[in-house]
C-alpha positions in Angstrom: 25.4 105.9 -2.4 23.5 102.8 -3.2 25.2 99.5 -2.7 24.7 97.1 -5.5 25.0 93.3 -5.5 25.5 91.0 -8.5 23.1 88.0 -8.4 23.2 84.8 -10.3 20.3 82.5 -11.0 21.2 78.9 -10.4 18.9 76.2 -11.8 18.3 72.9 -10.3 18.4 69.8 -12.5 16.0 69.5 -15.4 12.5 68.8 -14.4 12.4 71.2 -11.4 9.8 73.9 -11.4 10.8 77.6 -11.9 9.6 78.6 -8.5 12.3 76.4 -7.0 15.2 78.6 -8.3 17.3 80.2 -5.6 19.4 83.3 -5.7 22.7 83.7 -4.0 25.3 86.4 -3.7 28.5 86.1 -5.6 31.1 84.6 -3.3 28.6 83.0 -0.9 28.8 79.4 0.0 27.2 77.3 -2.7 24.0 75.5 -1.9 24.4 71.9 -3.1 22.1 70.9 -5.8 19.5 68.3 -4.7 20.1 64.8 -6.2 17.7 63.4 -8.8 15.1 61.1 -7.2 15.9 57.4 -7.4 14.0 55.5 -9.9 13.0 51.8 -9.6 14.9 49.5 -11.9 12.9 48.5 -14.9 13.0 45.5 -17.1 14.2 46.0 -20.6 11.4 45.9 -23.2 13.3 46.1 -26.4 13.0 43.3 -29.0 15.3 40.3 -29.3 18.9 41.4 -30.1 21.0 39.2 -32.4 22.8 36.5 -30.5 20.8 37.0 -27.3 19.8 33.3 -26.9 23.2 31.7 -27.3 24.6 33.1 -24.0 21.6 31.8 -22.1 22.1 28.3 -23.5 25.7 28.5 -22.6 24.8 29.6 -19.1 22.2 26.8 -18.9 25.0 24.3 -19.8 27.1 25.6 -17.0 24.2 25.4 -14.5 23.1 22.0 -15.8 26.6 20.7 -15.1 26.4 22.3 -11.6 29.0 24.9 -12.2 28.6 28.5 -10.9 27.2 31.0 -13.4 28.2 34.6 -13.3 27.8 37.7 -15.5 24.0 37.2 -16.0 23.5 41.0 -15.6 25.3 41.5 -18.9 22.8 39.3 -20.8 19.7 40.5 -22.4 16.6 39.4 -20.3 13.3 40.6 -21.8 9.9 39.0 -22.4 11.0 38.6 -26.0 14.0 36.5 -24.9 11.8 34.4 -22.7 9.3 33.8 -25.5 12.0 32.7 -27.9 13.7 30.4 -25.4 10.3 28.7 -24.9 9.7 28.4 -28.6 13.2 27.0 -29.4 12.9 24.5 -26.6 9.6 23.3 -27.9 10.6 23.1 -31.5 13.7 21.0 -30.8 11.8 18.7 -28.5 9.2 18.1 -31.3 12.1 17.3 -33.6 13.6 14.7 -31.2 10.2 13.1 -30.7 9.8 12.8 -34.5 13.2 11.2 -34.9 12.5 8.7 -32.1 9.2 7.7 -33.8 10.0 5.1 -36.5 8.1 5.1 -39.7 5.1 7.3 -40.7 3.7 9.4 -37.8 0.8 11.6 -37.1 1.2 15.1 -35.6 -1.0 16.0 -32.6 -0.9 19.7 -31.8 -2.6 19.1 -28.4 0.7 17.7 -27.2 2.2 21.2 -27.5 0.0 22.5 -24.8 1.4 20.2 -22.1 4.4 22.6 -21.5 2.1 25.5 -20.5 1.7 24.3 -16.9 5.4 23.7 -16.6 6.2 27.2 -17.8 3.7 28.8 -15.4 5.1 26.9 -12.4 8.7 27.7 -13.4 7.9 31.4 -13.7 6.1 31.4 -10.3 9.0 29.7 -8.6 11.6 32.2 -10.1 9.4 35.0 -8.8 9.1 33.4 -5.4 12.8 32.7 -4.7 14.2 36.1 -6.0 13.6 39.7 -5.1 11.5 42.0 -7.4 13.4 43.4 -10.3 15.3 42.3 -13.4 16.8 39.4 -11.4 13.5 37.5 -11.7 13.4 37.4 -15.4 17.1 36.7 -15.6 16.6 33.7 -13.3 13.7 32.5 -15.6 15.9 32.7 -18.6 18.6 30.7 -16.8 16.0 28.0 -15.9 14.9 27.8 -19.5 18.5 27.4 -20.5 18.9 24.5 -18.2 15.6 23.0 -19.4 16.9 23.3 -23.0 20.2 21.4 -22.2 18.5 18.6 -20.3 15.7 18.1 -22.7 17.9 18.0 -25.8 20.3 15.6 -24.1 17.5 13.2 -23.2 16.0 13.6 -26.6 19.2 12.6 -28.3 19.5 9.6 -26.0 16.0 8.4 -26.8 16.7 8.7 -30.6 19.8 6.7 -30.3 18.0 4.0 -28.2 15.1 3.9 -30.7 17.5 3.5 -33.6 19.5 0.8 -31.8 16.2 -1.2 -31.1 15.1 -0.8 -34.7 18.3 -2.0 -36.2 18.6 -4.9 -33.7 21.6 -3.6 -31.8 19.5 -3.3 -28.7 16.7 -5.8 -29.2 15.9 -6.5 -25.5 15.6 -3.3 -23.6 14.9 -4.3 -20.0 12.3 -2.4 -18.0 15.0 -1.3 -15.6 16.9 0.5 -18.3 13.6 2.0 -19.6 12.9 3.4 -16.1 16.5 4.8 -16.0 16.2 6.5 -19.4 13.0 8.2 -18.2 13.8 8.9 -14.6 17.5 9.8 -15.0 17.0 13.0 -17.0 14.1 14.1 -14.7 16.3 13.7 -11.6 19.1 15.6 -13.4 16.6 18.4 -14.3 15.3 18.6 -10.7 18.8 18.7 -9.2 20.2 21.3 -11.7 17.2 23.6 -11.2 17.3 23.3 -7.4 21.0 24.2 -7.4 20.5 27.2 -9.8 17.5 28.5 -7.8 19.6 28.5 -4.6 22.7 30.1 -6.2 20.8 32.8 -8.1 18.0 33.4 -5.7 17.9 35.2 -2.3 19.2 32.3 -0.3 16.0 32.1 1.8 15.5 28.5 2.8 11.7 28.4 3.0 10.9 29.8 -0.4 13.7 27.7 -1.9 12.3 24.5 -0.3 8.8 25.3 -1.5 10.1 25.8 -5.0 12.0 22.5 -5.0 8.9 20.8 -3.7 6.8 22.2 -6.5 9.4 21.1 -9.0 9.2 17.5 -7.6 5.4 17.7 -7.6 5.5 18.7 -11.3 7.8 15.8 -12.0 5.4 13.4 -10.2 2.5 14.9 -12.1 4.1 13.9 -15.4 4.5 10.4 -14.0 0.9 10.0 -12.9 -1.0 11.6 -15.7 -0.8 10.1 -19.2 1.2 12.2 -21.6 -0.2 13.4 -24.9 2.5 12.6 -27.5 3.2 15.2 -30.2 4.0 12.3 -32.6 2.4 8.9 -32.7 3.0 6.1 -35.2 0.5 6.4 -38.1 -2.2 3.7 -38.3 -1.5 1.2 -41.0 -3.5 -1.5 -42.8 -4.2 -4.4 -40.5 -2.5 -6.8 -42.8 0.9 -5.1 -42.6 2.8 -6.9 -39.7 6.0 -4.9 -40.1 4.5 -1.6 -39.0 3.1 -0.5 -35.7 -0.6 0.4 -35.5 -2.0 2.9 -33.0 -5.0 2.0 -30.9 -8.0 4.2 -31.5 -10.7 4.0 -28.8 -13.6 3.9 -31.2 -17.1 2.8 -30.4 -16.6 -0.6 -32.2 -13.5 -1.2 -30.1 -15.2 -0.4 -26.8 -18.3 -2.4 -27.7 -16.2 -5.4 -28.6 -14.1 -5.3 -25.5 -17.2 -5.1 -23.3 -18.3 -8.6 -24.5 -15.4 -10.4 -26.1 -14.1 -12.1 -23.0 -17.5 -13.3 -21.9 -18.2 -14.7 -25.3 -15.0 -16.5 -25.6 -15.1 -17.9 -22.1 -18.7 -19.1 -22.7 -17.4 -20.9 -25.9 -14.8 -23.0 -24.1 -15.5 -26.7 -24.5 -16.0 -28.7 -21.3 -13.6 -31.4 -20.3 -14.0 -35.0 -21.3 -14.1 -37.5 -18.5 -11.3 -39.9 -18.6 -9.2 -37.8 -21.0 -6.4 -35.5 -20.0 -7.6 -32.3 -21.7 -5.2 -29.4 -22.2 -6.7 -25.9 -21.7 -4.6 -23.1 -23.3 -4.2 -19.5 -22.4 -1.7 -17.2 -24.1 -1.0 -13.8 -22.6 0.7 -10.9 -24.6 0.4 -7.7 -22.5 2.9 -5.5 -24.5 1.0 -4.0 -27.4 3.7 -1.7 -28.8 5.7 -4.4 -30.7 4.2 -6.9 -33.1 6.5 -9.8 -32.1 4.4 -10.6 -29.0 1.1 -10.7 -30.9 2.6 -13.0 -33.5 4.1 -15.3 -30.9 0.8 -15.5 -29.0 -1.1 -16.5 -32.1 1.6 -19.0 -33.1 1.8 -20.7 -29.7 -2.0 -20.9 -29.5 -2.1 -22.5 -33.0 0.6 -25.1 -32.1 -1.3 -26.1 -28.9 -4.6 -26.4 -30.7 -3.1 -28.6 -33.5 -0.6 -30.6 -31.6 -2.1 -30.9 -28.1 -5.8 -31.6 -29.0 -6.8 -28.2 -27.6 -9.3 -27.2 -30.3 -12.1 -25.2 -28.6 -10.1 -25.0 -25.4 -7.6 -22.2 -26.3 -8.0 -18.6 -25.4 -5.8 -15.6 -26.3 -5.5 -12.4 -24.2 -3.6 -9.8 -26.4 -2.8 -6.1 -26.2 -2.5 -5.0 -29.8 -4.4 -2.4 -31.9 -4.9 -4.8 -34.7 -6.8 -7.3 -32.6 -8.8 -4.9 -30.4 -12.0 -6.0 -32.0 -11.2 -9.7 -32.1 -9.3 -10.6 -28.9 -9.8 -9.6 -25.3 -7.2 -7.3 -23.8 -4.4 -8.8 -21.8 -5.2 -7.1 -18.5 -4.7 -8.5 -14.9 -8.5 -8.5 -14.4 -9.1 -10.4 -17.7 -6.4 -12.8 -16.7 -8.1 -13.5 -13.3 -11.5 -13.9 -15.0 -10.2 -16.2 -17.6 -8.5 -18.5 -15.1 -11.6 -18.5 -12.9 -13.7 -19.8 -15.9 -11.1 -22.3 -17.0 -11.0 -23.6 -13.4 -14.8 -24.2 -13.6 -14.9 -26.1 -16.9 -11.8 -28.3 -16.4 -11.4 -31.2 -14.0 -8.6 -30.2 -11.6 -7.9 -33.9 -10.9 -7.0 -34.9 -14.5 -6.8 -31.8 -16.8 -3.9 -29.5 -17.4 -3.7 -25.8 -17.9 -1.0 -24.5 -20.3 -0.3 -20.8 -20.1 2.3 -18.9 -22.2 3.2 -15.3 -21.4 5.3 -13.3 -23.8 6.6 -9.7 -23.2 9.6 -7.7 -22.1 10.7 -8.6 -18.6 12.5 -6.8 -15.7 14.8 -8.1 -13.0 12.0 -7.7 -10.4 9.8 -10.1 -12.3 7.4 -7.6 -13.8 6.2 -8.2 -17.3 6.0 -5.0 -19.4 2.4 -3.9 -20.1 1.6 -1.3 -22.7 -1.4 -0.3 -24.9 -1.3 3.5 -25.3 -3.4 5.4 -24.2 -4.5 2.8 -21.6 -2.6 2.6 -18.3 -2.5 -1.0 -17.2 -1.0 -2.9 -14.3 2.0 -5.2 -14.7 1.7 -8.9 -14.1 4.0 -10.5 -11.6 4.7 -14.2 -10.7 3.0 -13.6 -7.3 -0.1 -12.2 -8.9 -0.2 -15.1 -11.4 0.2 -17.7 -8.6 -2.6 -16.1 -6.6 -4.9 -16.1 -9.6 -4.2 -19.8 -10.3 -4.7 -20.8 -6.7 -8.0 -18.9 -6.5 -9.2 -20.6 -9.6 -8.4 -24.0 -8.1 -6.2 -25.0 -11.1 -3.7 -27.6 -9.8 -1.9 -29.0 -12.8 -0.1 -26.3 -14.6 2.4 -25.8 -17.4 3.7 -22.3 -17.3 5.9 -20.8 -20.0 7.4 -17.3 -19.7 9.1 -15.8 -22.7 10.8 -12.6 -21.4 14.1 -11.2 -20.2 15.1 -12.3 -16.6 12.1 -14.7 -16.6 14.0 -17.2 -14.5 12.8 -15.2 -11.5 9.4 -16.7 -12.1 10.4 -20.2 -11.3 10.7 -20.1 -7.5 7.3 -18.4 -6.9 5.4 -20.7 -9.3 7.2 -24.1 -8.9 5.5 -26.9 -7.0 5.0 -30.6 -7.4 2.0 -30.2 -9.7 3.6 -27.6 -12.1 6.1 -27.5 -14.9 7.6 -24.0 -15.2 9.9 -23.1 -18.1 11.4 -19.7 -19.0 13.3 -18.1 -21.9 16.1 -16.9 -19.6 17.5 -17.2 -16.1 17.0 -14.5 -13.5 20.2 -12.6 -14.4 20.2 -12.5 -18.2 18.1 -11.1 -21.1 16.4 -13.3 -23.6 16.7 -12.5 -27.3 14.4 -11.7 -30.2 12.1 -9.1 -28.7 12.9 -6.4 -31.2 10.4 -4.5 -33.2 11.4 -6.3 -36.4 11.8 -9.8 -34.9 9.3 -12.3 -36.3 9.3 -14.4 -33.1 11.4 -14.4 -29.9 14.3 -16.9 -30.1 12.6 -19.0 -27.3 9.2 -19.0 -29.0 10.6 -19.9 -32.4 12.8 -22.8 -31.2 10.5 -24.2 -28.5 7.1 -24.0 -30.2 7.4 -23.1 -33.9 10.2 -25.7 -34.6 10.2 -28.4 -31.9 6.7 -28.8 -30.5 5.2 -28.1 -33.9 7.0 -30.9 -35.7 9.2 -33.0 -33.6 7.8 -33.9 -30.1 5.0 -33.6 -27.7 7.3 -33.5 -24.7 7.9 -30.1 -23.1 11.1 -31.3 -21.4 12.6 -32.7 -24.6 11.7 -29.6 -26.6 13.2 -27.3 -23.9 16.4 -29.2 -23.8 16.8 -29.0 -27.6 15.7 -25.4 -27.6 18.5 -24.5 -25.3 21.1 -25.7 -27.8 19.4 -23.9 -30.7 19.1 -20.7 -28.8 22.8 -20.7 -27.7 23.9 -21.2 -31.3 21.6 -18.4 -32.6 22.6 -16.0 -29.8 26.3 -16.5 -30.6 25.6 -15.9 -34.3 23.6 -12.8 -33.6 26.4 -11.3 -31.5 24.6 -11.3 -28.1 27.2 -9.8 -25.8 25.6 -9.9 -22.4 25.8 -13.6 -21.8 23.8 -16.7 -22.8 20.1 -16.3 -21.9 20.2 -19.7 -20.3 16.6 -20.9 -20.5 15.4 -22.7 -17.3 12.9 -25.4 -16.5 11.5 -27.0 -13.3 9.3 -30.1 -13.4 7.3 -31.1 -10.4 7.2 -34.8 -9.3 3.4 -35.1 -9.8 3.1 -33.2 -13.1 5.8 -35.3 -14.8 3.8 -38.6 -15.1 0.7 -36.7 -16.2 2.5 -35.1 -19.1 4.2 -38.4 -20.0 0.7 -40.0 -20.2 -0.5 -37.0 -22.3 2.5 -37.5 -24.7 1.7 -41.2 -25.1 -1.9 -40.4 -26.0 -1.0 -37.7 -28.5 1.7 -39.8 -30.2 -0.4 -43.0 -30.3 -1.4 -44.1 -33.8 -5.0 -43.4 -34.6 -7.4 -46.4 -34.1 
């Protein structure tokens, strides 16, 4: 009798070849089916799902405020999400820049390209500090969320500051505060990214340190290289003093600046033996507000008319409107001008009058700006060195700037009169974009020296009272500017003799 056996065919999971089937007798021990081969995780490639960006911005807000972020695995992280995060960040930044630019503005698409390097560096850092897989793209999405929060916060801050300056609520923005407004968000951005990279990365110290170093280098690069703004104030007619004009480095401007200073220095009249001649130099280095150009021109006119300085006055001004008429207010031009004045004047009897008008900082630096040029700031030490090198002994130095009292100690000596618009601890007033003149310039020169007196000390004393009254009426809430003056023992009699000559009736 033939013994028969029932056999069953057992198939392995789908995808196995037919020859891999095995047969087993009924009731025999089952052979376990082999497990499917493990597959490497893959990044999602579907398009942008509705509501995919909001959770990343919320996660960025938590990370930007240094709180732990969890649940990133549940958020959509795809190339499409990365692209849209980048686009939205860019669009909102462009909006903030436009709101912070007062008046008509020109759009420069080249400014949009600056973020390309930032994105490439951020993507490389995220790949460097995390393991291969979806975690890398999720970390990049979180970093872009942090970038969104920080950039929008700083953009809103700059818009509020710009509006406050334009309306006069914040007329005198010191350089210290300007540095804080720029550097503060950058430090916040660096600290938030460094924290997120450590928490969400692989916790390997060396890659993390390299990533943080690259972020700091990127921040420093933005500091060193001039930035291309997306929006710049539109150029206006040269006769319109109420709007800001942009500097265009055209061939006529470059040709003019190559020769203007030499021409005007050569045209200075020589001194007259036996006469106390006054040589005048006005210096306005901040070209982004019209008030300083106006004040420079007004002071130079008063000195020419009232102090017999016709043919002996020179203006150095940073302003787009005067780029073809007046030499730029640079430290090199200042030194060259003083050298020439020192050659044509008699240091034993003549006097140099120099008036500087700009924003000022507590460290004594005068604000310098003429975009796209990058210029060095002028300090009291650099001015004193230039005056000494030029051999100019008798000096009347006038500084119209915030915290300008810090200039007195470095410049004061027995042959100098030094006067300032404020003491070393307070702001001056009237430096706003819509101010016709600074409070100090208007009272001291436009009202008192123009019409009432030839005495600097008398005008300064009366100007203090006028400035106090006007600051109180304007609601200045950070204290009286407290203009200062220091008169050397040897310069006093010289200026008194000059006053007597100027006020003597004509013969």
